[in-house]
Structures are given as structure tokens and as C-alpha cells.
PQR file of N, CA, C, O and H, with PARSE charges and radii, in Angstrom:
ATOM      1  N   UNK A   1      25.659 -13.272   1.786 -0.4000 1.5000
ATOM      2  CA  UNK A   1      24.258 -13.437   1.452 -0.0000 2.0000
ATOM      3  C   UNK A   1      24.154 -13.655  -0.060  0.5500 1.7000
ATOM      4  O   UNK A   1      24.731 -12.895  -0.838 -0.5500 1.4000
ATOM      5  N   UNK A   2      23.438 -14.664  -0.464 -0.4000 1.5000
ATOM      6  CA  UNK A   2      23.285 -14.932  -1.883 -0.0000 2.0000
ATOM      7  C   UNK A   2      22.281 -13.967  -2.485  0.5500 1.7000
ATOM      8  O   UNK A   2      21.513 -13.314  -1.778 -0.5500 1.4000
ATOM      9  H   UNK A   2      22.970 -15.281   0.168  0.4000 1.0000
ATOM     10  N   UNK A   3      22.308 -13.893  -3.802 -0.4000 1.5000
ATOM     11  CA  UNK A   3      21.395 -13.000  -4.502 -0.0000 2.0000
ATOM     12  C   UNK A   3      19.943 -13.387  -4.260  0.5500 1.7000
ATOM     13  O   UNK A   3      19.074 -12.520  -4.164 -0.5500 1.4000
ATOM     14  H   UNK A   3      22.932 -14.423  -4.376  0.4000 1.0000
ATOM     15  N   UNK A   4      19.680 -14.684  -4.164 -0.4000 1.5000
ATOM     16  CA  UNK A   4      18.326 -15.161  -3.922 -0.0000 2.0000
ATOM     17  C   UNK A   4      17.818 -14.687  -2.566  0.5500 1.7000
ATOM     18  O   UNK A   4      16.678 -14.237  -2.455 -0.5500 1.4000
ATOM     19  H   UNK A   4      20.386 -15.388  -4.242  0.4000 1.0000
ATOM     20  N   UNK A   5      18.642 -14.782  -1.546 -0.4000 1.5000
ATOM     21  CA  UNK A   5      18.244 -14.311  -0.218 -0.0000 2.0000
ATOM     22  C   UNK A   5      18.031 -12.808  -0.202  0.5500 1.7000
ATOM     23  O   UNK A   5      17.127 -12.302   0.462 -0.5500 1.4000
ATOM     24  H   UNK A   5      19.568 -15.148  -1.635  0.4000 1.0000
ATOM     25  N   UNK A   6      18.875 -12.102  -0.941 -0.4000 1.5000
ATOM     26  CA  UNK A   6      18.758 -10.654  -1.023 -0.0000 2.0000
ATOM     27  C   UNK A   6      17.444 -10.270  -1.685  0.5500 1.7000
ATOM     28  O   UNK A   6      16.760  -9.355  -1.226 -0.5500 1.4000
ATOM     29  H   UNK A   6      19.610 -12.513  -1.480  0.4000 1.0000
ATOM     30  N   UNK A   7      17.086 -10.968  -2.768 -0.4000 1.5000
ATOM     31  CA  UNK A   7      15.817 -10.695  -3.456 -0.0000 2.0000
ATOM     32  C   UNK A   7      14.631 -11.002  -2.556  0.5500 1.7000
ATOM     33  O   UNK A   7      13.656 -10.251  -2.541 -0.5500 1.4000
ATOM     34  H   UNK A   7      17.641 -11.711  -3.141  0.4000 1.0000
ATOM     35  N   UNK A   8      14.700 -12.083  -1.814 -0.4000 1.5000
ATOM     36  CA  UNK A   8      13.611 -12.448  -0.912 -0.0000 2.0000
ATOM     37  C   UNK A   8      13.439 -11.390   0.166  0.5500 1.7000
ATOM     38  O   UNK A   8      12.316 -11.024   0.514 -0.5500 1.4000
ATOM     39  H   UNK A   8      15.493 -12.693  -1.826  0.4000 1.0000
ATOM     40  N   UNK A   9      14.551 -10.901   0.691 -0.4000 1.5000
ATOM     41  CA  UNK A   9      14.492  -9.865   1.722 -0.0000 2.0000
ATOM     42  C   UNK A   9      13.902  -8.580   1.154  0.5500 1.7000
ATOM     43  O   UNK A   9      13.085  -7.930   1.807 -0.5500 1.4000
ATOM     44  H   UNK A   9      15.463 -11.198   0.408  0.4000 1.0000
ATOM     45  N   UNK A  10      14.306  -8.214  -0.048 -0.4000 1.5000
ATOM     46  CA  UNK A  10      13.786  -7.011  -0.695 -0.0000 2.0000
ATOM     47  C   UNK A  10      12.290  -7.136  -0.952  0.5500 1.7000
ATOM     48  O   UNK A  10      11.533  -6.194  -0.717 -0.5500 1.4000
ATOM     49  H   UNK A  10      14.969  -8.742  -0.578  0.4000 1.0000
ATOM     50  N   UNK A  11      11.866  -8.300  -1.435 -0.4000 1.5000
ATOM     51  CA  UNK A  11      10.440  -8.520  -1.690 -0.0000 2.0000
ATOM     52  C   UNK A  11       9.640  -8.444  -0.395  0.5500 1.7000
ATOM     53  O   UNK A  11       8.552  -7.867  -0.376 -0.5500 1.4000
ATOM     54  H   UNK A  11      12.481  -9.065  -1.627  0.4000 1.0000
ATOM     55  N   UNK A  12      10.160  -9.014   0.683 -0.4000 1.5000
ATOM     56  CA  UNK A  12       9.487  -8.985   1.980 -0.0000 2.0000
ATOM     57  C   UNK A  12       9.367  -7.550   2.482  0.5500 1.7000
ATOM     58  O   UNK A  12       8.314  -7.151   2.979 -0.5500 1.4000
ATOM     59  H   UNK A  12      11.043  -9.482   0.667  0.4000 1.0000
ATOM     60  N   UNK A  13      10.442  -6.776   2.353 -0.4000 1.5000
ATOM     61  CA  UNK A  13      10.417  -5.383   2.789 -0.0000 2.0000
ATOM     62  C   UNK A  13       9.423  -4.563   1.972  0.5500 1.7000
ATOM     63  O   UNK A  13       8.708  -3.722   2.518 -0.5500 1.4000
ATOM     64  H   UNK A  13      11.297  -7.101   1.950  0.4000 1.0000
ATOM     65  N   UNK A  14       9.379  -4.808   0.669 -0.4000 1.5000
ATOM     66  CA  UNK A  14       8.437  -4.097  -0.196 -0.0000 2.0000
ATOM     67  C   UNK A  14       7.001  -4.467   0.166  0.5500 1.7000
ATOM     68  O   UNK A  14       6.136  -3.594   0.227 -0.5500 1.4000
ATOM     69  H   UNK A  14       9.959  -5.491   0.225  0.4000 1.0000
ATOM     70  N   UNK A  15       6.740  -5.745   0.407 -0.4000 1.5000
ATOM     71  CA  UNK A  15       5.391  -6.177   0.777 -0.0000 2.0000
ATOM     72  C   UNK A  15       4.982  -5.591   2.120  0.5500 1.7000
ATOM     73  O   UNK A  15       3.839  -5.170   2.300 -0.5500 1.4000
ATOM     74  H   UNK A  15       7.443  -6.455   0.358  0.4000 1.0000
ATOM     75  N   UNK A  16       5.919  -5.565   3.062 -0.4000 1.5000
ATOM     76  CA  UNK A  16       5.633  -4.975   4.375 -0.0000 2.0000
ATOM     77  C   UNK A  16       5.297  -3.485   4.249  0.5500 1.7000
ATOM     78  O   UNK A  16       4.389  -2.987   4.916 -0.5500 1.4000
ATOM     79  H   UNK A  16       6.847  -5.907   2.916  0.4000 1.0000
ATOM     80  N   UNK A  17       6.038  -2.780   3.387 -0.4000 1.5000
ATOM     81  CA  UNK A  17       5.785  -1.353   3.185 -0.0000 2.0000
ATOM     82  C   UNK A  17       4.405  -1.137   2.561  0.5500 1.7000
ATOM     83  O   UNK A  17       3.680  -0.228   2.965 -0.5500 1.4000
ATOM     84  H   UNK A  17       6.775  -3.185   2.845  0.4000 1.0000
ATOM     85  N   UNK A  18       4.039  -1.959   1.588 -0.4000 1.5000
ATOM     86  CA  UNK A  18       2.715  -1.842   0.976 -0.0000 2.0000
ATOM     87  C   UNK A  18       1.611  -2.149   1.980  0.5500 1.7000
ATOM     88  O   UNK A  18       0.573  -1.488   1.986 -0.5500 1.4000
ATOM     89  H   UNK A  18       4.627  -2.698   1.259  0.4000 1.0000
ATOM     90  N   UNK A  19       1.832  -3.141   2.820 -0.4000 1.5000
ATOM     91  CA  UNK A  19       0.838  -3.478   3.848 -0.0000 2.0000
ATOM     92  C   UNK A  19       0.636  -2.331   4.830  0.5500 1.7000
ATOM     93  O   UNK A  19      -0.493  -2.026   5.213 -0.5500 1.4000
ATOM     94  H   UNK A  19       2.675  -3.678   2.814  0.4000 1.0000
ATOM     95  N   UNK A  20       1.737  -1.695   5.237 -0.4000 1.5000
ATOM     96  CA  UNK A  20       1.631  -0.540   6.140 -0.0000 2.0000
ATOM     97  C   UNK A  20       0.889   0.609   5.469  0.5500 1.7000
ATOM     98  O   UNK A  20       0.054   1.266   6.089 -0.5500 1.4000
ATOM     99  H   UNK A  20       2.654  -1.943   4.926  0.4000 1.0000
ATOM    100  N   UNK A  21       1.200   0.845   4.197 -0.4000 1.5000
ATOM    101  CA  UNK A  21       0.552   1.897   3.427 -0.0000 2.0000
ATOM    102  C   UNK A  21      -0.945   1.616   3.304  0.5500 1.7000
ATOM    103  O   UNK A  21      -1.764   2.522   3.456 -0.5500 1.4000
ATOM    104  H   UNK A  21       1.878   0.311   3.693  0.4000 1.0000
ATOM    105  N   UNK A  22      -1.294   0.373   3.033 -0.4000 1.5000
ATOM    106  CA  UNK A  22      -2.696  -0.020   2.906 -0.0000 2.0000
ATOM    107  C   UNK A  22      -3.442   0.228   4.214  0.5500 1.7000
ATOM    108  O   UNK A  22      -4.557   0.749   4.204 -0.5500 1.4000
ATOM    109  H   UNK A  22      -0.628  -0.363   2.910  0.4000 1.0000
ATOM    110  N   UNK A  23      -2.834  -0.142   5.333 -0.4000 1.5000
ATOM    111  CA  UNK A  23      -3.471   0.063   6.631 -0.0000 2.0000
ATOM    112  C   UNK A  23      -3.629   1.558   6.928  0.5500 1.7000
ATOM    113  O   UNK A  23      -4.645   1.981   7.480 -0.5500 1.4000
ATOM    114  H   UNK A  23      -1.928  -0.565   5.341  0.4000 1.0000
ATOM    115  N   UNK A  24      -2.628   2.346   6.561 -0.4000 1.5000
ATOM    116  CA  UNK A  24      -2.677   3.797   6.768 -0.0000 2.0000
ATOM    117  C   UNK A  24      -3.833   4.413   5.980  0.5500 1.7000
ATOM    118  O   UNK A  24      -4.600   5.214   6.514 -0.5500 1.4000
ATOM    119  H   UNK A  24      -1.803   2.002   6.112  0.4000 1.0000
ATOM    120  N   UNK A  25      -3.952   4.035   4.710 -0.4000 1.5000
ATOM    121  CA  UNK A  25      -5.008   4.578   3.864 -0.0000 2.0000
ATOM    122  C   UNK A  25      -6.380   4.140   4.377  0.5500 1.7000
ATOM    123  O   UNK A  25      -7.309   4.946   4.439 -0.5500 1.4000
ATOM    124  H   UNK A  25      -3.329   3.384   4.276  0.4000 1.0000
ATOM    125  N   UNK A  26      -6.505   2.875   4.742 -0.4000 1.5000
ATOM    126  CA  UNK A  26      -7.779   2.369   5.258 -0.0000 2.0000
ATOM    127  C   UNK A  26      -8.192   3.144   6.504  0.5500 1.7000
ATOM    128  O   UNK A  26      -9.361   3.495   6.663 -0.5500 1.4000
ATOM    129  H   UNK A  26      -5.751   2.220   4.692  0.4000 1.0000
ATOM    130  N   UNK A  27      -7.246   3.405   7.371 -0.4000 1.5000
ATOM    131  CA  UNK A  27      -7.529   4.153   8.589 -0.0000 2.0000
ATOM    132  C   UNK A  27      -7.983   5.571   8.261  0.5500 1.7000
ATOM    133  O   UNK A  27      -8.923   6.079   8.872 -0.5500 1.4000
ATOM    134  H   UNK A  27      -6.296   3.120   7.241  0.4000 1.0000
ATOM    135  N   UNK A  28      -7.327   6.205   7.307 -0.4000 1.5000
ATOM    136  CA  UNK A  28      -7.655   7.577   6.923 -0.0000 2.0000
ATOM    137  C   UNK A  28      -9.077   7.698   6.382  0.5500 1.7000
ATOM    138  O   UNK A  28      -9.748   8.703   6.617 -0.5500 1.4000
ATOM    139  H   UNK A  28      -6.564   5.792   6.810  0.4000 1.0000
ATOM    140  N   UNK A  29      -9.534   6.684   5.662 -0.4000 1.5000
ATOM    141  CA  UNK A  29     -10.860   6.781   5.040 -0.0000 2.0000
ATOM    142  C   UNK A  29     -11.928   6.050   5.846  0.5500 1.7000
ATOM    143  O   UNK A  29     -13.080   5.973   5.419 -0.5500 1.4000
ATOM    144  H   UNK A  29      -8.989   5.868   5.471  0.4000 1.0000
ATOM    145  N   UNK A  30     -11.557   5.516   7.004 -0.4000 1.5000
ATOM    146  CA  UNK A  30     -12.531   4.925   7.906 -0.0000 2.0000
ATOM    147  C   UNK A  30     -12.956   3.504   7.582  0.5500 1.7000
ATOM    148  O   UNK A  30     -14.042   3.078   7.975 -0.5500 1.4000
ATOM    149  H   UNK A  30     -10.621   5.579   7.351  0.4000 1.0000
ATOM    150  N   UNK A  31     -12.114   2.765   6.872 -0.4000 1.5000
ATOM    151  CA  UNK A  31     -12.410   1.367   6.571 -0.0000 2.0000
ATOM    152  C   UNK A  31     -11.731   0.506   7.630  0.5500 1.7000
ATOM    153  O   UNK A  31     -10.538   0.657   7.893 -0.5500 1.4000
ATOM    154  H   UNK A  31     -11.232   3.111   6.553  0.4000 1.0000
ATOM    155  N   UNK A  32     -12.494  -0.392   8.232 -0.4000 1.5000
ATOM    156  CA  UNK A  32     -11.986  -1.241   9.302 -0.0000 2.0000
ATOM    157  C   UNK A  32     -11.204  -2.421   8.718  0.5500 1.7000
ATOM    158  O   UNK A  32     -11.707  -3.543   8.654 -0.5500 1.4000
ATOM    159  H   UNK A  32     -13.463  -0.515   8.019  0.4000 1.0000
ATOM    160  N   UNK A  33      -9.979  -2.151   8.296 -0.4000 1.5000
ATOM    161  CA  UNK A  33      -9.105  -3.170   7.723 -0.0000 2.0000
ATOM    162  C   UNK A  33      -8.280  -3.767   8.851  0.5500 1.7000
ATOM    163  O   UNK A  33      -7.792  -3.052   9.726 -0.5500 1.4000
ATOM    164  H   UNK A  33      -9.571  -1.239   8.347  0.4000 1.0000
ATOM    165  N   UNK A  34      -8.131  -5.081   8.822 -0.4000 1.5000
ATOM    166  CA  UNK A  34      -7.344  -5.746   9.869 -0.0000 2.0000
ATOM    167  C   UNK A  34      -6.320  -6.669   9.230  0.5500 1.7000
ATOM    168  O   UNK A  34      -6.422  -6.995   8.047 -0.5500 1.4000
ATOM    169  H   UNK A  34      -8.527  -5.662   8.112  0.4000 1.0000
ATOM    170  N   UNK A  35      -5.354  -7.079   9.998 -0.4000 1.5000
ATOM    171  CA  UNK A  35      -4.354  -8.024   9.520 -0.0000 2.0000
ATOM    172  C   UNK A  35      -5.039  -9.337   9.178  0.5500 1.7000
ATOM    173  O   UNK A  35      -5.935  -9.780   9.898 -0.5500 1.4000
ATOM    174  H   UNK A  35      -5.272  -6.814  10.958  0.4000 1.0000
ATOM    175  N   UNK A  36      -4.626  -9.956   8.091 -0.4000 1.5000
ATOM    176  CA  UNK A  36      -5.192 -11.243   7.715 -0.0000 2.0000
ATOM    177  C   UNK A  36      -6.447 -11.126   6.879  0.5500 1.7000
ATOM    178  O   UNK A  36      -6.528 -10.291   5.978 -0.5500 1.4000
ATOM    179  H   UNK A  36      -3.899  -9.597   7.506  0.4000 1.0000
ATOM    180  N   UNK A  37      -7.413 -11.952   7.175 -0.4000 1.5000
ATOM    181  CA  UNK A  37      -8.636 -12.079   6.384 -0.0000 2.0000
ATOM    182  C   UNK A  37      -9.524 -10.844   6.512  0.5500 1.7000
ATOM    183  O   UNK A  37      -9.802 -10.375   7.616 -0.5500 1.4000
ATOM    184  H   UNK A  37      -7.347 -12.630   7.907  0.4000 1.0000
ATOM    185  N   UNK A  38      -9.963 -10.329   5.369 -0.4000 1.5000
ATOM    186  CA  UNK A  38     -10.851  -9.168   5.340 -0.0000 2.0000
ATOM    187  C   UNK A  38     -12.040  -9.411   4.420  0.5500 1.7000
ATOM    188  O   UNK A  38     -12.532  -8.487   3.773 -0.5500 1.4000
ATOM    189  H   UNK A  38      -9.738 -10.711   4.473  0.4000 1.0000
ATOM    190  N   UNK A  39     -12.496 -10.650   4.365 -0.4000 1.5000
ATOM    191  CA  UNK A  39     -13.602 -11.016   3.497 -0.0000 2.0000
ATOM    192  C   UNK A  39     -14.923 -10.403   3.899  0.5500 1.7000
ATOM    193  O   UNK A  39     -15.896 -10.469   3.147 -0.5500 1.4000
ATOM    194  H   UNK A  39     -12.097 -11.401   4.891  0.4000 1.0000
ATOM    195  N   UNK A  40     -14.968  -9.806   5.075 -0.4000 1.5000
ATOM    196  CA  UNK A  40     -16.199  -9.168   5.526 -0.0000 2.0000
ATOM    197  C   UNK A  40     -16.368  -7.751   4.989  0.5500 1.7000
ATOM    198  O   UNK A  40     -17.404  -7.126   5.216 -0.5500 1.4000
ATOM    199  H   UNK A  40     -14.178  -9.753   5.685  0.4000 1.0000
ATOM    200  N   UNK A  41     -15.364  -7.235   4.280 -0.4000 1.5000
ATOM    201  CA  UNK A  41     -15.479  -5.910   3.678 -0.0000 2.0000
ATOM    202  C   UNK A  41     -16.375  -5.970   2.449  0.5500 1.7000
ATOM    203  O   UNK A  41     -16.411  -6.977   1.741 -0.5500 1.4000
ATOM    204  H   UNK A  41     -14.522  -7.743   4.096  0.4000 1.0000
ATOM    205  N   UNK A  42     -17.091  -4.892   2.208 -0.4000 1.5000
ATOM    206  CA  UNK A  42     -17.862  -4.821   0.968 -0.0000 2.0000
ATOM    207  C   UNK A  42     -16.906  -4.537  -0.189  0.5500 1.7000
ATOM    208  O   UNK A  42     -15.768  -4.118   0.023 -0.5500 1.4000
ATOM    209  H   UNK A  42     -17.062  -4.075   2.783  0.4000 1.0000
ATOM    210  N   UNK A  43     -17.373  -4.769  -1.399 -0.4000 1.5000
ATOM    211  CA  UNK A  43     -16.561  -4.457  -2.576 -0.0000 2.0000
ATOM    212  C   UNK A  43     -16.235  -2.968  -2.616  0.5500 1.7000
ATOM    213  O   UNK A  43     -15.129  -2.579  -2.992 -0.5500 1.4000
ATOM    214  H   UNK A  43     -18.297  -5.110  -1.571  0.4000 1.0000
ATOM    215  N   UNK A  44     -17.183  -2.152  -2.236 -0.4000 1.5000
ATOM    216  CA  UNK A  44     -16.969  -0.704  -2.238 -0.0000 2.0000
ATOM    217  C   UNK A  44     -15.880  -0.309  -1.241  0.5500 1.7000
ATOM    218  O   UNK A  44     -15.036   0.534  -1.543 -0.5500 1.4000
ATOM    219  H   UNK A  44     -18.081  -2.468  -1.931  0.4000 1.0000
ATOM    220  N   UNK A  45     -15.898  -0.918  -0.055 -0.4000 1.5000
ATOM    221  CA  UNK A  45     -14.870  -0.601   0.947 -0.0000 2.0000
ATOM    222  C   UNK A  45     -13.494  -1.036   0.460  0.5500 1.7000
ATOM    223  O   UNK A  45     -12.532  -0.272   0.536 -0.5500 1.4000
ATOM    224  H   UNK A  45     -16.583  -1.603   0.190  0.4000 1.0000
ATOM    225  N   UNK A  46     -13.405  -2.251  -0.036 -0.4000 1.5000
ATOM    226  CA  UNK A  46     -12.117  -2.757  -0.516 -0.0000 2.0000
ATOM    227  C   UNK A  46     -11.615  -1.922  -1.692  0.5500 1.7000
ATOM    228  O   UNK A  46     -10.432  -1.591  -1.772 -0.5500 1.4000
ATOM    229  H   UNK A  46     -14.187  -2.871  -0.098  0.4000 1.0000
ATOM    230  N   UNK A  47     -12.526  -1.589  -2.596 -0.4000 1.5000
ATOM    231  CA  UNK A  47     -12.150  -0.782  -3.748 -0.0000 2.0000
ATOM    232  C   UNK A  47     -11.725   0.615  -3.372  0.5500 1.7000
ATOM    233  O   UNK A  47     -10.835   1.189  -3.999 -0.5500 1.4000
ATOM    234  H   UNK A  47     -13.487  -1.858  -2.531  0.4000 1.0000
ATOM    235  N   UNK A  48     -12.358   1.172  -2.345 -0.4000 1.5000
ATOM    236  CA  UNK A  48     -11.989   2.520  -1.933 -0.0000 2.0000
ATOM    237  C   UNK A  48     -10.586   2.561  -1.338  0.5500 1.7000
ATOM    238  O   UNK A  48      -9.873   3.552  -1.492 -0.5500 1.4000
ATOM    239  H   UNK A  48     -13.081   0.706  -1.836  0.4000 1.0000
ATOM    240  N   UNK A  49     -10.193   1.493  -0.664 -0.4000 1.5000
ATOM    241  CA  UNK A  49      -8.831   1.435  -0.124 -0.0000 2.0000
ATOM    242  C   UNK A  49      -7.834   1.417  -1.288  0.5500 1.7000
ATOM    243  O   UNK A  49      -6.896   2.213  -1.320 -0.5500 1.4000
ATOM    244  H   UNK A  49     -10.773   0.688  -0.540  0.4000 1.0000
ATOM    245  N   UNK A  50      -8.042   0.512  -2.232 -0.4000 1.5000
ATOM    246  CA  UNK A  50      -7.139   0.424  -3.386 -0.0000 2.0000
ATOM    247  C   UNK A  50      -7.128   1.698  -4.209  0.5500 1.7000
ATOM    248  O   UNK A  50      -6.068   2.163  -4.629 -0.5500 1.4000
ATOM    249  H   UNK A  50      -8.804  -0.135  -2.206  0.4000 1.0000
ATOM    250  N   UNK A  51      -8.294   2.258  -4.439 -0.4000 1.5000
ATOM    251  CA  UNK A  51      -8.376   3.484  -5.222 -0.0000 2.0000
ATOM    252  C   UNK A  51      -7.661   4.649  -4.559  0.5500 1.7000
ATOM    253  O   UNK A  51      -6.977   5.428  -5.223 -0.5500 1.4000
ATOM    254  H   UNK A  51      -9.155   1.881  -4.098  0.4000 1.0000
ATOM    255  N   UNK A  52      -7.819   4.764  -3.261 -0.4000 1.5000
ATOM    256  CA  UNK A  52      -7.145   5.845  -2.536 -0.0000 2.0000
ATOM    257  C   UNK A  52      -5.643   5.617  -2.460  0.5500 1.7000
ATOM    258  O   UNK A  52      -4.874   6.578  -2.440 -0.5500 1.4000
ATOM    259  H   UNK A  52      -8.375   4.131  -2.721  0.4000 1.0000
ATOM    260  N   UNK A  53      -5.217   4.365  -2.418 -0.4000 1.5000
ATOM    261  CA  UNK A  53      -3.779   4.079  -2.460 -0.0000 2.0000
ATOM    262  C   UNK A  53      -3.197   4.581  -3.778  0.5500 1.7000
ATOM    263  O   UNK A  53      -2.147   5.222  -3.794 -0.5500 1.4000
ATOM    264  H   UNK A  53      -5.842   3.585  -2.434  0.4000 1.0000
ATOM    265  N   UNK A  54      -3.877   4.289  -4.875 -0.4000 1.5000
ATOM    266  CA  UNK A  54      -3.405   4.716  -6.196 -0.0000 2.0000
ATOM    267  C   UNK A  54      -3.378   6.242  -6.281  0.5500 1.7000
ATOM    268  O   UNK A  54      -2.406   6.811  -6.777 -0.5500 1.4000
ATOM    269  H   UNK A  54      -4.731   3.768  -4.862  0.4000 1.0000
ATOM    270  N   UNK A  55      -4.416   6.903  -5.809 -0.4000 1.5000
ATOM    271  CA  UNK A  55      -4.455   8.368  -5.828 -0.0000 2.0000
ATOM    272  C   UNK A  55      -3.259   8.953  -5.089  0.5500 1.7000
ATOM    273  O   UNK A  55      -2.619   9.888  -5.569 -0.5500 1.4000
ATOM    274  H   UNK A  55      -5.205   6.440  -5.406  0.4000 1.0000
ATOM    275  N   UNK A  56      -2.959   8.393  -3.908 -0.4000 1.5000
ATOM    276  CA  UNK A  56      -1.836   8.906  -3.109 -0.0000 2.0000
ATOM    277  C   UNK A  56      -0.500   8.657  -3.806  0.5500 1.7000
ATOM    278  O   UNK A  56       0.387   9.510  -3.790 -0.5500 1.4000
ATOM    279  H   UNK A  56      -3.479   7.633  -3.518  0.4000 1.0000
ATOM    280  N   UNK A  57      -0.364   7.471  -4.423 -0.4000 1.5000
ATOM    281  CA  UNK A  57       0.891   7.166  -5.126 -0.0000 2.0000
ATOM    282  C   UNK A  57       1.086   8.109  -6.312  0.5500 1.7000
ATOM    283  O   UNK A  57       2.195   8.588  -6.546 -0.5500 1.4000
ATOM    284  H   UNK A  57      -1.085   6.777  -4.436  0.4000 1.0000
ATOM    285  N   UNK A  58       0.015   8.378  -7.059 -0.4000 1.5000
ATOM    286  CA  UNK A  58       0.105   9.290  -8.200 -0.0000 2.0000
ATOM    287  C   UNK A  58       0.456  10.691  -7.724  0.5500 1.7000
ATOM    288  O   UNK A  58       1.305  11.357  -8.318 -0.5500 1.4000
ATOM    289  H   UNK A  58      -0.886   7.989  -6.868  0.4000 1.0000
ATOM    290  N   UNK A  59      -0.191  11.140  -6.658 -0.4000 1.5000
ATOM    291  CA  UNK A  59       0.084  12.480  -6.129 -0.0000 2.0000
ATOM    292  C   UNK A  59       1.550  12.607  -5.713  0.5500 1.7000
ATOM    293  O   UNK A  59       2.204  13.603  -6.025 -0.5500 1.4000
ATOM    294  H   UNK A  59      -0.880  10.600  -6.175  0.4000 1.0000
ATOM    295  N   UNK A  60       2.061  11.599  -5.011 -0.4000 1.5000
ATOM    296  CA  UNK A  60       3.465  11.640  -4.589 -0.0000 2.0000
ATOM    297  C   UNK A  60       4.401  11.684  -5.787  0.5500 1.7000
ATOM    298  O   UNK A  60       5.384  12.425  -5.785 -0.5500 1.4000
ATOM    299  H   UNK A  60       1.530  10.791  -4.758  0.4000 1.0000
ATOM    300  N   UNK A  61       4.096  10.887  -6.813 -0.4000 1.5000
ATOM    301  CA  UNK A  61       4.949  10.865  -7.995 -0.0000 2.0000
ATOM    302  C   UNK A  61       4.914  12.199  -8.718  0.5500 1.7000
ATOM    303  O   UNK A  61       5.949  12.689  -9.169 -0.5500 1.4000
ATOM    304  H   UNK A  61       3.297  10.285  -6.814  0.4000 1.0000
ATOM    305  N   UNK A  62       3.726  12.794  -8.833 -0.4000 1.5000
ATOM    306  CA  UNK A  62       3.616  14.108  -9.481 -0.0000 2.0000
ATOM    307  C   UNK A  62       4.399  15.166  -8.710  0.5500 1.7000
ATOM    308  O   UNK A  62       5.036  16.029  -9.314 -0.5500 1.4000
ATOM    309  H   UNK A  62       2.885  12.396  -8.467  0.4000 1.0000
ATOM    310  N   UNK A  63       4.355  15.102  -7.381 -0.4000 1.5000
ATOM    311  CA  UNK A  63       5.105  16.052  -6.567 -0.0000 2.0000
ATOM    312  C   UNK A  63       6.600  15.882  -6.784  0.5500 1.7000
ATOM    313  O   UNK A  63       7.329  16.867  -6.899 -0.5500 1.4000
ATOM    314  H   UNK A  63       3.837  14.401  -6.891  0.4000 1.0000
ATOM    315  N   UNK A  64       7.060  14.639  -6.840 -0.4000 1.5000
ATOM    316  CA  UNK A  64       8.477  14.378  -7.064 -0.0000 2.0000
ATOM    317  C   UNK A  64       8.908  14.855  -8.451  0.5500 1.7000
ATOM    318  O   UNK A  64       9.989  15.422  -8.609 -0.5500 1.4000
ATOM    319  H   UNK A  64       6.467  13.839  -6.746  0.4000 1.0000
ATOM    320  N   UNK A  65       8.065  14.626  -9.444 -0.4000 1.5000
ATOM    321  CA  UNK A  65       8.402  15.050 -10.807 -0.0000 2.0000
ATOM    322  C   UNK A  65       8.448  16.562 -10.907  0.5500 1.7000
ATOM    323  O   UNK A  65       9.298  17.107 -11.612 -0.5500 1.4000
ATOM    324  H   UNK A  65       7.187  14.166  -9.315  0.4000 1.0000
ATOM    325  N   UNK A  66       7.555  17.247 -10.220 -0.4000 1.5000
ATOM    326  CA  UNK A  66       7.533  18.714 -10.280 -0.0000 2.0000
ATOM    327  C   UNK A  66       8.735  19.305  -9.564  0.5500 1.7000
ATOM    328  O   UNK A  66       9.115  20.445  -9.833 -0.5500 1.4000
ATOM    329  H   UNK A  66       6.865  16.805  -9.648  0.4000 1.0000
ATOM    330  N   UNK A  67       9.336  18.552  -8.662 -0.4000 1.5000
ATOM    331  CA  UNK A  67      10.528  19.003  -7.938 -0.0000 2.0000
ATOM    332  C   UNK A  67      11.805  18.565  -8.648  0.5500 1.7000
ATOM    333  O   UNK A  67      12.907  18.858  -8.183 -0.5500 1.4000
ATOM    334  H   UNK A  67       9.028  17.626  -8.444  0.4000 1.0000
ATOM    335  N   UNK A  68      11.663  17.874  -9.756 -0.4000 1.5000
ATOM    336  CA  UNK A  68      12.815  17.436 -10.530 -0.0000 2.0000
ATOM    337  C   UNK A  68      13.570  16.272  -9.948  0.5500 1.7000
ATOM    338  O   UNK A  68      14.757  16.105 -10.229 -0.5500 1.4000
ATOM    339  H   UNK A  68      10.769  17.636 -10.133  0.4000 1.0000
ATOM    340  N   UNK A  69      12.901  15.448  -9.128 -0.4000 1.5000
ATOM    341  CA  UNK A  69      13.580  14.301  -8.520 -0.0000 2.0000
ATOM    342  C   UNK A  69      13.438  13.080  -9.382  0.5500 1.7000
ATOM    343  O   UNK A  69      13.946  12.015  -9.032 -0.5500 1.4000
ATOM    344  H   UNK A  69      11.937  15.584  -8.900  0.4000 1.0000
TER
END
């Protein structure tokens, strides 16, 4: 496997993980997010998904740092 293919695979896996995380957060906060086009969401709904994703990422990082990882 060439380095280019390896990078493409890594990028795809990272994007897939972010998409799953986004869907998980949207579900938790009650935003009806679906695969593909979501132009029917309000700015507040879309922003709340992104904002909650950031909050969760920060919390996880703080937990890891406090555990010395």
C-alpha cells in the first residue's frame, strides 16, 4: 500500500468517526440529524450539535490529562 493510499484510508476513517460522533451528539440533544443534506436545520440546532461536540471533546481531553495519559 502506498503512502497516499494509507493517508486516504486514515482520512476516511477519521471522517467516519467524526460523522458517527456528530450523529451520537445530535441524538443525545434531540436534534433530528440525518445522513446527507441537513439544510432544514435551524442555525441554533446546527450550532448546538457543533457546540456540544466541542464540549464533549474538551471534557474527554481534560479527563485524559488528569489521568496522566
